[in-house]
TILO-856047 format. One line per 2 residues: number of its first residue (from 1); for each residue x, y, z of C-alpha. Coordinates in Angstrom, 1 decimal. Layout:
N
NUM> X/Y/Z; ... .
END
This chain:
196
1> -77.8/-16.1/-39.6; -76.3/-19.6/-38.6 .
3> -76.1/-19.8/-34.9; -75.7/-23.4/-34.0 .
5> -75.5/-27.1/-35.5; -77.0/-29.8/-33.7 .
7> -76.3/-33.4/-34.7; -74.1/-36.3/-34.6 .
9> -70.3/-35.8/-34.6; -68.9/-37.5/-37.6 .
11> -65.2/-36.7/-37.3; -63.1/-34.9/-35.0 .
13> -59.5/-33.8/-35.1; -57.5/-31.1/-33.0 .
15> -58.2/-28.4/-35.6; -61.9/-29.3/-37.0 .
17> -65.0/-31.3/-36.5; -67.5/-32.6/-39.1 .
19> -70.9/-32.7/-37.5; -73.7/-34.4/-39.6 .
21> -77.1/-32.5/-39.5; -79.7/-34.6/-41.1 .
23> -77.4/-36.0/-43.5; -75.6/-33.1/-44.5 .
25> -71.8/-32.9/-43.1; -70.6/-29.6/-41.9 .
27> -66.9/-29.1/-41.8; -66.2/-26.7/-38.8 .
29> -62.8/-25.2/-37.9; -61.9/-25.1/-34.2 .
31> -59.0/-25.5/-31.9; -57.8/-28.8/-30.0 .
33> -59.0/-27.4/-26.5; -62.6/-26.7/-28.2 .
35> -62.6/-30.3/-29.9; -61.5/-32.0/-26.8 .
37> -64.6/-30.3/-25.0; -67.1/-31.9/-27.4 .
39> -68.7/-35.5/-27.4; -66.8/-38.6/-28.9 .
41> -67.2/-39.2/-32.5; -70.6/-41.0/-33.1 .
43> -72.3/-39.1/-30.2; -74.4/-36.0/-30.7 .
45> -73.5/-32.5/-30.2; -74.6/-28.7/-30.0 .
47> -71.7/-26.6/-31.7; -72.0/-22.8/-31.4 .
49> -70.6/-21.3/-34.6; -69.6/-18.3/-36.5 .
51> -69.7/-18.2/-40.1; -66.7/-16.3/-41.7 .
53> -66.4/-14.9/-45.0; -63.7/-13.0/-46.5 .
55> -64.0/-11.7/-50.3; -62.0/-14.1/-52.6 .
57> -61.9/-16.9/-50.0; -64.0/-20.0/-49.2 .
59> -66.3/-19.2/-46.5; -65.5/-21.0/-43.4 .
61> -67.5/-21.9/-40.2; -65.8/-21.7/-36.8 .
63> -67.2/-23.8/-34.1; -67.3/-23.4/-30.1 .
65> -68.7/-25.7/-27.4; -70.0/-22.3/-25.4 .
67> -71.5/-19.0/-26.6; -69.2/-17.3/-24.2 .
69> -66.1/-18.4/-26.4; -68.2/-17.4/-29.3 .
71> -68.6/-13.9/-27.9; -64.8/-13.8/-27.2 .
73> -63.7/-15.0/-30.5; -66.1/-12.3/-32.4 .
75> -64.6/-9.5/-30.2; -61.1/-10.4/-30.9 .
77> -61.5/-10.6/-34.8; -63.2/-7.0/-34.7 .
79> -59.8/-5.6/-33.9; -57.4/-4.8/-36.8 .
81> -55.0/-7.3/-37.8; -56.6/-10.1/-35.6 .
83> -58.0/-12.7/-37.8; -59.7/-15.9/-36.9 .
85> -56.4/-17.6/-37.3; -54.8/-15.6/-34.1 .
87> -58.3/-15.5/-32.3; -58.3/-19.4/-32.5 .
89> -54.7/-19.5/-31.3; -55.7/-17.5/-28.3 .
91> -58.6/-20.0/-27.8; -56.3/-23.0/-28.1 .
93> -54.0/-21.6/-25.3; -56.5/-20.1/-23.0 .
95> -60.0/-20.6/-21.8; -62.3/-17.6/-23.0 .
97> -62.4/-16.4/-19.4; -58.8/-16.3/-18.9 .
99> -58.3/-14.2/-22.1; -60.9/-11.8/-20.7 .
101> -59.0/-11.8/-17.5; -55.5/-11.0/-19.0 .
103> -57.3/-8.2/-21.1; -58.9/-6.6/-18.1 .
105> -56.2/-6.9/-16.1; -53.8/-5.4/-18.8 .
107> -51.6/-8.5/-19.1; -50.4/-7.9/-22.6 .
109> -47.4/-10.2/-21.8; -49.5/-13.2/-21.1 .
111> -51.4/-13.1/-24.5; -48.0/-13.3/-26.4 .
113> -47.8/-17.1/-25.6; -50.5/-17.8/-27.9 .
115> -49.4/-18.8/-31.6; -49.7/-15.7/-33.7 .
117> -50.0/-13.1/-31.4; -47.0/-10.9/-30.8 .
119> -46.3/-8.0/-28.3; -47.9/-5.2/-30.8 .
121> -51.0/-7.4/-31.1; -51.2/-8.0/-27.6 .
123> -51.0/-4.4/-26.7; -53.7/-3.8/-29.0 .
125> -56.0/-6.2/-27.7; -55.6/-4.7/-24.1 .
127> -56.2/-1.1/-25.5; -59.0/-2.1/-27.8 .
129> -60.8/-4.7/-25.6; -60.5/-3.7/-22.0 .
131> -63.6/-1.8/-21.9; -65.7/-4.7/-24.0 .
133> -64.3/-7.3/-22.0; -65.1/-5.7/-18.8 .
135> -68.5/-5.6/-20.0; -69.1/-9.0/-21.1 .
137> -67.4/-10.4/-18.0; -69.9/-8.7/-15.9 .
139> -72.9/-9.8/-18.0; -71.6/-13.5/-18.3 .
141> -71.2/-13.4/-14.5; -67.5/-13.9/-14.8 .
143> -66.6/-10.6/-13.4; -66.0/-12.2/-9.7 .
145> -63.4/-14.7/-11.3; -61.5/-11.6/-12.4 .
147> -61.9/-9.4/-9.6; -58.7/-10.4/-7.3 .
149> -56.0/-10.2/-9.7; -53.3/-10.4/-7.3 .
151> -50.4/-12.6/-6.9; -51.9/-13.7/-3.7 .
153> -55.2/-14.7/-5.1; -53.4/-16.5/-8.0 .
155> -51.2/-18.5/-5.5; -54.4/-19.4/-3.4 .
157> -56.0/-20.5/-6.7; -53.0/-22.6/-7.5 .
159> -52.8/-24.4/-4.2; -56.8/-25.3/-4.3 .
161> -56.2/-26.7/-7.8; -53.3/-28.7/-6.6 .
163> -55.5/-29.9/-3.9; -58.1/-31.3/-6.5 .
165> -60.5/-28.3/-6.4; -62.2/-28.0/-9.9 .
167> -61.3/-24.7/-11.4; -64.7/-23.2/-11.5 .
169> -65.2/-23.9/-7.8; -61.5/-22.5/-6.8 .
171> -62.3/-19.5/-8.8; -65.3/-18.8/-6.8 .
173> -63.8/-19.7/-3.6; -60.9/-17.4/-4.1 .
175> -63.1/-14.4/-5.1; -65.3/-15.0/-2.2 .
177> -62.3/-15.1/0.5; -60.5/-12.0/-1.2 .
179> -63.6/-9.9/-1.0; -64.5/-11.1/2.5 .
181> -60.7/-11.2/4.0; -58.7/-8.5/2.0 .
183> -56.0/-8.2/4.5; -55.7/-12.0/5.3 .
185> -52.4/-14.0/4.4; -52.2/-17.2/2.1 .
187> -52.1/-19.3/5.0; -55.2/-17.9/6.8 .
189> -57.1/-18.0/3.2; -56.1/-21.4/2.7 .
191> -57.3/-22.6/6.2; -60.5/-20.8/5.3 .
193> -61.0/-22.5/2.2; -60.5/-25.8/3.5 .
195> -63.1/-25.3/6.2; -65.7/-24.9/3.4 .
END
């Protein structure tokens, strides 16, 4: 099975990229958020891919900047009535970790912000993927980012991002502080975060 393509970005749009591998151009479907994460046209890139074939249709390649995105995509399309279009719609709207977080926390309403995902589909994703997403979150080391799940944790992260913290660093700080100081208020947690 095809795992990834490594070569020069020949074309890049919000919905696809063409990657030249040894003189052969591969048309790879993606979403705008994933396309933005890739290098500029003319630069080399490694693109993780998922070959998708439906009987009677032309086979397609879907591309991802990270293996975790692809893993989430594959789990999403494994759910009845969730095809590649809806899965890419989710990945266009949210980072893969945010999708996992919403499902693990049971926040189906948040998932409906994605194009092609209605209430029934969002509820089905939470029902059928919660256990799988808890497992991959733990395996990929993103479990600590999902743990807080409270308004206080979300508020703290929002303030830290506003102060210029990179998202990854902010999520780690929030997870550590929430675990170490479960009874602290926002002001105390913010002061502790700024002392780091």
